[in-house]
C-alpha positions, 0 to 999 in steps of 0.5 A: 348074694355074689356067685363064687367060683372055685378051681379044679384040677381035672383034665378037660377035653376041648368038647367039655370045656366048650360044653362047661363053658356053655353051661357056665354062661347059661348059669350066669344068665339065670342067677342074673334073672333070679326070682325071689320066693318064700316056701315055708317061711324060707328065702328061695332064688328060683329060676326066673320065667324066661329062663325057666322057658328056655331051660325046659326048652333046653332039656327037649324032653317031651314032658319038658317041652309040654312045661315050657307051652303050659308056663308060656300060655299062663303067662300070656292069660295074666291080666298084665 
């Protein structure tokens, strides 16, 4: 499923422009590593494990850091 881009007429400061560029790069990476999931018979695209961990660490909140560690620990216990 290709991503579609649009246009925006808003004036963007250079700082926001850099942040926006970084966000687009992160979204592109996350989309390229997405995982298909089915919940209640519906198909969804969700973050892959590595992108989810990276996202949790980037958020930096205590609960996200705990989640990131738990995801990593569970992956380490999972048989190959």
